[in-house]
C-alpha positions as CSV (number, residue, x, y, z in Angstrom):
1,M,-0.1,0.0,0.1
2,T,2.8,2.4,0.9
3,D,6.2,2.1,1.1
4,D,7.0,5.5,3.0
5,P,8.5,4.9,6.5
6,V,6.6,5.0,9.6
7,P,7.4,8.0,11.6
8,E,8.5,7.5,15.1
9,H,6.3,8.7,17.9
10,P,6.7,12.4,18.4
11,V,7.0,12.3,22.2
12,T,8.6,9.2,22.9
13,G,10.8,8.7,19.9
14,L,9.8,5.0,19.7
15,P,9.4,3.4,16.2
16,G,6.1,3.7,14.6
17,I,3.8,1.0,14.5
18,R,3.0,-0.8,10.8
19,V,-0.8,-1.8,10.6
20,A,-2.2,-4.5,8.0
21,L,-6.0,-4.2,7.8
22,V,-8.1,-7.3,6.4
23,D,-11.7,-7.0,5.9
24,D,-14.2,-8.1,3.3
25,Q,-15.8,-4.6,3.4
26,R,-14.3,-1.7,1.8
27,L,-16.1,1.0,3.6
28,V,-14.8,-0.6,6.9
29,R,-11.1,-0.8,5.5
30,S,-11.4,2.8,4.2
31,G,-12.5,4.2,7.7
32,F,-10.0,2.3,9.6
33,T,-7.4,3.4,7.3
34,M,-8.4,6.9,7.9
35,L,-8.4,6.5,11.8
36,I,-5.2,4.8,11.9
37,N,-3.2,7.2,9.3
38,S,-4.5,10.2,11.3
39,Q,-2.0,9.2,14.3
40,P,1.6,10.3,14.0
41,D,3.1,7.1,14.6
42,L,0.6,4.6,13.2
43,R,0.7,3.9,9.4
44,V,-1.5,1.2,7.4
45,V,1.1,-0.8,5.3
46,C,-1.4,-3.0,3.4
47,E,-5.0,-3.5,2.9
48,A,-6.7,-7.3,2.0
49,S,-10.1,-8.3,1.6
50,N,-9.8,-11.7,2.5
51,G,-7.2,-14.1,4.4
52,A,-5.5,-15.7,1.3
53,D,-4.8,-11.9,-0.2
54,A,-3.8,-10.9,3.6
55,V,-1.2,-13.8,3.6
56,S,0.2,-13.1,0.2
57,A,0.6,-9.4,1.2
58,L,2.1,-10.0,4.3
59,K,4.9,-12.0,3.0
60,T,6.2,-9.0,1.0
61,T,5.0,-6.3,3.4
62,G,6.3,-6.0,7.2
63,A,3.2,-5.2,9.4
64,D,3.8,-5.2,13.3
65,V,-0.1,-5.5,13.8
66,V,-2.9,-7.3,12.1
67,L,-6.3,-5.9,12.3
68,M,-8.5,-8.4,11.1
69,D,-12.1,-9.4,10.5
70,V,-12.7,-12.8,11.8
71,R,-16.2,-13.4,10.5
72,M,-15.3,-12.9,6.8
73,P,-17.0,-15.1,4.3
74,G,-15.0,-18.3,3.0
75,D,-12.2,-17.6,5.6
76,G,-11.3,-19.1,9.0
77,R,-13.4,-22.5,8.5
78,H,-11.4,-25.5,8.9
79,R,-12.4,-28.9,7.7
80,G,-12.7,-30.2,11.1
81,D,-15.1,-27.3,12.4
82,P,-18.6,-27.8,13.3
83,P,-21.1,-25.7,11.3
84,D,-22.6,-22.5,12.6
85,P,-25.8,-22.7,14.7
């Protein structure tokens, strides 16, 4: 998404936090991106609309934190999991 370095925290001087966003709803990702990028020491470095794309993006983009919707269609279900009630 961006190759710009994340700025340090203006008071502590600690390195900024790189965030990856994963959600199937574009509007949710856009809202979180605006909120996160408004903070001086946070930066959204990649976005994905599903888990598979997130894994691919995270292989090439360094992120310190992944903010992920755990109830996306087609993601998170393993073969042995029981169906939703």
